[in-house]
C-alpha positions, 0 to 999 in steps of 0.5 A, spaced: 839 332 968 846 335 968 850 338 962 856 334 965 854 327 965 861 324 964 864 328 969 859 326 974 859 319 973 867 319 974 866 323 980 861 318 983 866 313 982 872 317 984 870 323 988 874 329 986 873 336 990 873 343 989 878 346 983 879 339 980 871 337 979 870 344 977 875 344 972 873 337 969 866 340 968 869 346 964 873 341 960 867 337 958 862 343 957 868 346 952 869 339 949 861 338 947 861 346 945 867 344 940 864 338 938 857 341 936 860 347 932 864 342 928 858 338 927 854 344 925 860 347 920 861 340 917 854 340 915 855 347 912 861 345 908 859 338 906 854 342 901 860 346 898 866 342 899 869 337 894 870 332 900 877 334 903 875 339 908 869 334 910 874 329 912 878 333 916 872 335 920 870 328 921 877 326 923 877 332 928 870 330 931 872 323 932 878 326 936 874 330 940 869 325 942 874 320 944 874 316 938 880 315 933 884 320 929 887 318 922 891 322 918 
């Protein structure tokens, strides 16, 4: 299974080549690593924070995953 399923699905529908495809795959991998790091730190901070950091991390995670971002 590919580690860039969203890019692969988009490429199947709208073929990209060379640099564009490589760049899109790189961005998807970076986004996924960032989301995983935020999840990990959110879980750690949830145990020690009063909630404000937790809300910031949730908002950031939602934005990274393509959801809404509210302040």
